[in-house]
C-alpha positions as CSV (number, residue, x, y, z in Angstrom):
1,M,26.3,7.2,-10.6
2,D,24.3,5.7,-13.3
3,L,20.6,6.9,-13.4
4,T,19.3,5.3,-16.4
5,L,17.3,2.1,-16.8
6,T,18.6,-1.0,-18.3
7,D,16.8,-2.4,-21.5
8,E,14.4,-4.8,-19.2
9,E,13.5,-2.4,-16.9
10,R,12.3,0.0,-19.6
11,E,10.6,-3.0,-21.4
12,I,8.8,-3.9,-18.2
13,R,8.0,-0.5,-17.3
14,D,6.8,0.3,-20.9
15,W,4.5,-3.0,-20.9
16,V,2.9,-1.9,-17.8
17,R,2.1,1.8,-19.2
18,T,0.5,0.3,-22.1
19,F,-1.5,-2.1,-19.8
20,V,-2.5,0.3,-17.5
21,T,-3.4,3.1,-20.4
22,R,-5.4,0.2,-22.7
23,E,-7.1,-2.0,-19.8
24,L,-7.3,0.3,-16.8
25,M,-8.0,3.8,-17.8
26,P,-11.3,2.8,-20.0
27,L,-12.7,1.5,-17.0
28,E,-12.4,5.0,-15.0
29,P,-15.8,6.4,-16.2
30,K,-17.5,3.3,-14.8
31,V,-15.6,2.9,-11.6
32,L,-16.6,6.6,-10.9
33,E,-20.4,5.9,-12.0
34,R,-20.5,3.0,-9.6
35,E,-18.8,4.5,-6.5
36,R,-21.3,7.4,-7.0
37,N,-24.1,5.0,-6.7
38,G,-22.5,3.4,-3.4
39,E,-21.1,0.6,-5.5
40,R,-18.1,-1.4,-5.6
41,G,-15.7,0.5,-8.2
42,I,-14.4,-2.7,-9.7
43,T,-15.7,-6.2,-8.6
44,I,-13.3,-8.9,-7.7
45,E,-14.1,-10.9,-10.8
46,E,-13.5,-8.1,-13.0
47,V,-10.0,-7.9,-11.2
48,V,-9.6,-11.6,-11.6
49,A,-10.2,-11.3,-15.4
50,L,-7.7,-8.4,-15.6
51,Q,-5.3,-10.2,-13.8
52,D,-5.6,-13.4,-15.9
53,K,-5.0,-11.3,-19.1
54,A,-1.8,-9.9,-17.7
55,R,-0.6,-13.2,-16.7
56,Q,-1.1,-14.5,-20.4
57,S,1.8,-12.3,-21.4
58,G,3.8,-13.8,-18.5
59,F,3.2,-10.7,-16.0
60,F,2.5,-12.6,-12.5
61,G,3.8,-12.5,-9.2
62,I,6.0,-9.2,-9.4
63,Q,8.3,-10.0,-6.6
64,T,7.3,-13.5,-5.5
65,P,10.3,-15.9,-6.1
66,E,10.3,-17.9,-9.3
67,E,10.1,-21.3,-7.3
68,F,6.6,-20.1,-6.2
69,G,5.6,-19.3,-10.2
70,G,6.5,-15.6,-9.7
71,M,8.8,-13.3,-11.7
72,G,11.0,-12.6,-8.9
73,L,11.8,-9.0,-9.7
74,G,13.8,-6.5,-7.5
75,A,12.4,-3.7,-5.4
76,V,13.4,-1.0,-8.1
77,M,11.4,-2.6,-10.7
78,N,8.5,-3.0,-8.3
79,A,8.5,0.6,-7.7
80,L,8.4,1.7,-11.7
81,I,5.4,-0.7,-12.0
82,E,3.8,0.9,-8.9
83,I,4.4,4.3,-10.4
84,E,2.8,3.3,-13.7
85,I,-0.2,1.8,-11.8
86,G,-0.8,4.9,-9.7
87,R,-1.4,6.6,-12.9
88,T,-5.1,5.3,-12.9
89,F,-7.5,5.5,-9.7
90,V,-8.9,2.2,-10.8
91,P,-8.2,-0.2,-7.9
92,F,-6.0,-2.9,-9.1
93,R,-2.8,-5.1,-8.5
94,F,-1.3,-7.6,-10.6
95,G,-2.1,-11.2,-9.5
96,G,0.4,-14.0,-8.4
97,E,1.5,-11.7,-4.6
98,A,1.3,-12.9,-1.1
99,D,2.2,-11.2,1.9
100,N,5.8,-11.4,2.6
101,I,5.6,-12.8,6.1
102,L,3.8,-15.7,4.7
103,F,6.8,-17.0,3.3
104,D,7.8,-17.6,6.8
105,A,5.0,-20.6,7.0
106,N,6.1,-24.1,7.3
107,D,5.6,-26.8,4.6
108,E,1.8,-27.4,5.5
109,Q,1.1,-23.9,6.0
110,K,2.6,-23.3,2.7
111,E,0.2,-25.4,1.1
112,T,-2.7,-24.6,3.0
113,Y,-2.3,-20.5,2.8
114,L,0.6,-19.3,0.7
115,R,0.4,-21.1,-2.5
116,P,-3.4,-20.5,-2.6
117,T,-3.0,-17.0,-2.0
118,I,-0.5,-16.6,-4.9
119,E,-2.9,-18.4,-6.9
120,G,-5.7,-16.1,-6.1
121,K,-7.7,-19.0,-4.5
122,R,-7.6,-17.5,-1.0
123,R,-7.6,-13.9,0.3
124,S,-5.9,-13.0,3.1
125,C,-5.7,-9.8,5.8
126,F,-3.2,-8.5,8.3
127,A,-4.8,-7.7,11.7
128,I,-2.8,-6.0,14.0
129,T,-4.4,-2.5,14.6
130,E,-6.7,-2.4,17.2
131,P,-9.0,0.7,18.5
132,G,-6.5,1.6,21.0
133,A,-3.3,0.4,19.3
134,G,-2.8,2.2,15.8
135,S,0.5,3.6,15.5
136,D,1.5,2.3,19.0
137,A,1.6,-1.3,17.7
138,R,3.3,-2.6,21.0
139,N,0.0,-1.7,23.0
140,I,-2.3,-4.4,21.5
141,R,-4.8,-6.0,23.9
142,T,-6.0,-8.9,21.9
143,S,-5.2,-12.1,23.7
144,A,-4.6,-15.8,22.9
145,V,-4.3,-18.2,25.7
146,R,-3.6,-21.7,25.2
147,D,-6.0,-24.5,26.2
148,G,-4.4,-27.8,25.3
149,D,-3.4,-28.0,22.0
150,E,-5.4,-24.8,21.0
151,W,-5.0,-21.3,21.5
152,V,-8.3,-19.3,22.5
153,I,-8.6,-15.7,21.0
154,N,-10.5,-12.8,22.1
155,G,-10.3,-9.0,21.2
156,E,-11.1,-6.8,18.4
157,K,-9.0,-5.4,15.2
158,T,-9.7,-2.0,13.3
159,F,-9.2,-0.8,10.0
160,I,-8.2,-3.8,8.3
161,T,-7.9,-3.6,4.8
162,G,-9.3,-6.6,2.9
163,G,-10.6,-7.7,6.3
164,D,-14.2,-8.0,4.9
165,V,-13.4,-9.9,2.0
166,A,-10.4,-12.3,3.5
167,D,-11.3,-15.8,4.1
168,F,-8.1,-15.9,6.4
169,T,-6.3,-13.5,8.5
170,M,-2.6,-13.4,10.2
171,V,-3.9,-12.1,13.6
172,F,-1.7,-10.6,16.4
173,A,-2.4,-11.5,19.8
174,V,-0.6,-11.3,23.4
175,T,0.3,-14.8,24.4
176,D,2.4,-13.6,27.3
177,K,1.7,-10.5,29.1
178,E,5.1,-10.5,31.2
179,K,7.2,-10.3,28.0
180,G,5.6,-7.7,26.1
181,A,6.0,-7.3,22.2
182,N,9.3,-8.4,22.6
183,G,8.7,-12.4,23.1
184,G,5.1,-12.2,24.5
185,V,3.2,-11.3,21.1
186,T,2.3,-14.2,18.7
187,C,1.1,-14.3,15.0
188,F,-1.9,-16.6,14.1
189,L,-3.4,-18.0,11.0
190,A,-7.2,-18.0,11.4
191,D,-9.8,-19.0,8.7
192,R,-12.6,-17.5,9.1
193,E,-14.4,-20.6,9.7
194,T,-13.3,-20.4,13.1
195,G,-15.6,-17.8,14.1
196,W,-14.3,-14.7,13.8
197,T,-16.4,-12.0,12.0
198,S,-16.0,-8.7,10.4
199,S,-18.1,-5.6,9.4
200,P,-17.0,-2.9,7.0
201,I,-16.1,0.7,8.1
202,P,-17.4,3.4,6.1
203,T,-14.5,5.9,5.2
204,M,-14.3,9.3,3.3
205,G,-12.4,7.7,0.6
206,E,-12.8,4.3,-1.4
207,W,-10.8,2.2,0.8
208,G,-12.5,-0.3,2.3
209,P,-11.3,-1.3,5.9
210,A,-13.2,-3.5,8.1
211,S,-13.5,-4.4,11.9
212,L,-12.6,-7.6,13.4
213,S,-14.0,-9.4,15.9
214,F,-12.7,-12.5,17.8
215,Q,-14.8,-13.9,20.3
216,D,-13.6,-17.1,22.0
217,V,-12.1,-18.0,18.6
218,R,-10.2,-21.5,18.7
219,V,-7.2,-22.0,16.5
220,P,-4.7,-25.1,17.0
221,H,-1.3,-24.8,18.1
222,S,-0.2,-25.5,14.5
223,A,-1.5,-22.5,13.4
224,I,1.2,-20.2,14.7
225,L,3.1,-18.5,11.9
226,G,6.7,-18.5,12.5
227,E,7.9,-19.0,16.5
228,E,5.3,-18.5,19.2
229,G,6.4,-15.2,20.9
230,R,8.0,-13.7,17.9
231,G,5.1,-12.4,16.2
232,F,5.9,-8.7,16.7
233,E,9.0,-9.0,14.8
234,L,6.8,-10.6,11.8
235,A,4.6,-7.5,12.4
236,M,7.5,-5.0,11.8
237,R,8.5,-7.1,8.9
238,W,5.0,-6.9,7.3
239,I,4.6,-3.0,8.0
240,G,8.2,-2.1,6.7
241,K,7.8,-4.4,3.7
242,G,8.0,-1.7,1.5
243,R,7.1,1.4,2.4
244,Y,8.4,3.2,-0.9
245,V,5.6,1.2,-2.6
246,L,2.9,3.9,-1.1
247,P,4.7,7.0,-2.4
248,A,5.5,5.3,-5.4
249,R,1.8,4.9,-6.1
250,A,0.9,8.6,-4.7
251,L,4.0,9.7,-7.5
252,G,2.2,8.0,-10.5
253,A,-1.1,9.6,-9.5
254,C,0.6,13.3,-9.3
255,E,2.0,12.8,-12.6
256,R,-1.1,12.1,-14.1
257,L,-2.8,15.1,-12.0
258,V,-0.2,17.6,-13.1
259,E,-0.9,16.5,-16.4
260,M,-4.3,17.1,-16.0
261,A,-3.7,20.3,-14.7
262,M,-1.7,21.6,-17.6
263,D,-4.4,20.4,-20.0
264,Q,-6.7,22.6,-18.1
265,A,-4.5,25.5,-17.9
266,K,-4.0,25.6,-21.3
267,N,-7.8,25.1,-22.6
268,R,-9.2,27.3,-19.6
269,V,-9.4,31.0,-21.1
270,T,-10.1,33.9,-19.1
271,F,-10.2,37.6,-19.7
272,G,-8.9,36.8,-23.4
273,E,-5.7,34.0,-22.7
274,P,-5.5,31.0,-21.2
275,I,-5.0,30.7,-17.4
276,A,-1.3,28.9,-18.3
277,N,-0.1,32.2,-19.2
278,R,-0.7,33.3,-15.4
279,Q,2.0,33.2,-13.3
280,A,0.2,31.9,-10.1
281,I,-0.7,28.8,-12.3
282,Q,2.9,28.7,-13.6
283,W,4.0,28.5,-9.9
284,M,1.9,25.9,-9.0
285,I,2.9,23.4,-12.1
286,A,6.4,24.4,-11.6
287,D,6.5,23.7,-7.6
288,S,4.5,20.3,-8.3
289,A,6.9,19.3,-11.1
290,V,10.4,20.0,-8.5
291,E,8.5,18.2,-5.8
292,I,7.4,15.5,-8.0
293,E,11.1,14.8,-9.3
294,A,12.3,14.9,-5.4
295,L,9.8,12.1,-4.6
296,R,10.7,10.1,-7.8
297,W,14.6,9.7,-6.6
298,L,13.4,9.2,-2.7
299,V,11.7,6.4,-3.8
300,L,14.0,4.9,-6.3
301,T,16.8,5.4,-3.9
302,A,14.8,3.4,-1.3
303,A,14.1,1.0,-3.5
304,W,17.9,0.6,-4.8
305,Q,19.1,0.1,-1.3
306,I,16.6,-2.5,-0.7
307,D,18.2,-4.1,-4.1
308,H,21.7,-3.6,-2.7
309,G,21.0,-5.2,0.8
310,L,21.2,-1.7,2.6
311,D,19.1,-0.5,5.5
312,S,16.8,1.6,3.6
313,R,14.2,2.2,6.9
314,Q,15.5,5.8,6.9
315,V,14.9,6.7,3.4
316,Q,11.7,4.6,3.2
317,S,10.4,6.8,6.0
318,M,11.5,10.0,4.1
319,A,9.5,8.9,0.8
320,K,6.3,7.9,3.1
321,L,6.4,11.3,4.9
322,Y,7.5,13.4,1.8
323,G,4.8,11.5,-0.6
324,G,2.0,11.8,1.8
325,V,2.5,15.6,2.3
326,K,3.2,16.6,-1.5
327,A,0.6,14.4,-3.1
328,N,-2.0,16.4,-1.0
329,Q,-0.5,19.6,-1.8
330,I,-0.2,18.7,-5.4
331,V,-4.0,17.4,-5.6
332,D,-5.2,20.5,-3.8
333,R,-3.4,22.7,-6.4
334,V,-4.5,20.7,-9.4
335,L,-8.0,20.9,-7.9
336,Q,-7.6,24.6,-7.6
337,I,-6.5,24.9,-11.0
338,H,-9.7,23.1,-12.6
339,G,-11.6,25.6,-10.0
340,G,-15.4,24.7,-9.5
341,M,-15.4,21.7,-11.9
342,G,-12.3,20.0,-9.7
343,Y,-14.7,20.3,-6.9
344,T,-17.3,17.9,-8.4
345,R,-17.8,14.4,-9.1
346,E,-17.6,15.0,-12.9
347,L,-14.0,14.7,-12.9
348,P,-12.2,12.3,-10.9
349,V,-9.9,15.2,-9.1
350,E,-11.9,15.1,-5.8
351,R,-11.7,11.2,-5.5
352,W,-7.7,11.6,-5.9
353,Y,-8.2,14.3,-3.0
354,R,-9.9,11.8,-0.9
355,E,-7.9,9.1,-1.6
356,L,-4.2,10.7,-1.3
357,R,-5.3,12.0,1.8
358,L,-5.1,8.3,3.6
359,L,-1.7,8.3,2.5
360,R,-0.8,10.6,5.5
361,I,-2.3,8.0,8.0
362,Y,-2.1,4.5,7.3
363,E,0.8,2.2,7.4
364,G,2.8,5.0,9.3
365,T,1.2,8.5,9.9
366,D,3.2,11.7,9.1
367,E,4.0,12.1,13.0
368,I,5.5,8.3,13.2
369,Q,7.8,9.0,10.1
370,R,8.9,12.0,11.6
371,R,9.6,10.4,15.1
372,T,11.7,7.8,13.2
373,I,13.6,10.0,10.8
374,A,14.5,12.0,14.2
375,R,15.3,9.2,16.4
376,N,17.5,7.5,13.6
377,L,19.6,11.0,13.2
378,L,19.6,11.7,17.0
379,S,21.0,8.6,18.0
380,G,23.8,9.0,15.1
381,H,22.2,5.6,13.5
382,V,22.4,7.8,10.0
383,S,23.6,10.9,9.0
384,V,22.0,14.0,7.2
385,R,24.9,13.1,5.0
386,G,23.0,10.1,3.7
387,H,24.4,6.8,2.7
388,L,27.1,8.6,0.8
389,G,28.3,10.4,3.6
């Protein structure tokens, strides 16, 4: 088992680490100040400028195939990159990406939606979650009824990431009630100009979801993404596109947080000596370090399985579950080590506290991950001995 990085992997990771340190971390005070004033932490224009700077160094489209102008990197490399980006709370991702299911578009749709999205000229959102259909995606009620060469969409979507800034959506609607999810759900590409509306949903963190409303929204038959009735398959592929990515970012955040906690422990003196000398503090740091290392290998194992064409769903669910639970425990310890200052908004610890809490809910709750893991084991689909068993 060779657990070392290749020279290329190390070079790319180090470039991203330098970019995050030099370009993103210096923005943190400004981002915090803006968010305290109820403003967007970083503007779209600022993100685009940073993406352009990265592109000048050839960093564009991390996992986008080379035929579309991307780097075409694998899952392991993507995980290493996400870990580095996770070391800052500045909202950022490199340019040149598009939702994985957009690559199922036909030639005309690729020119209208896929390529402009990769180039950053258009913004998309994925719309499946509804007020009554969150973890149970099969329970969606939004409908699409065919009328000649058009489809009329009616329904509500909620907690849609990027929904308030997207100019088109991939919306999932029931097109055949009798068939249900298996054959009765279709994905449509709907421009905002077709009439759907959005409104932001306030949250305890800085994630900015939106609700979407479709009232007699008409789209042409040619707006179907993929095949009619096969939308649920696309939705599951989007949701499972990389559950290792979320815990990878959390891993980077935990690394940075524990580093902050160690600095605080060394500098904070009580009763004549640094609190780093206290066993209670040492055990918090030791437990966090073990959990970080365990999460690292769950994340990288899931990514490695993807790169080798193996079924990684079980390990991805484990990484998502473990990452969410442990990241919340770690940030709680870090806040405790900082004491009262950790609870204030002068430090970013409380911001990470709110942000990491979301990891246990969106793109598959803890409970859903546990159900998935248990069912896979009980059905015999996987073994507790893992893929080496």
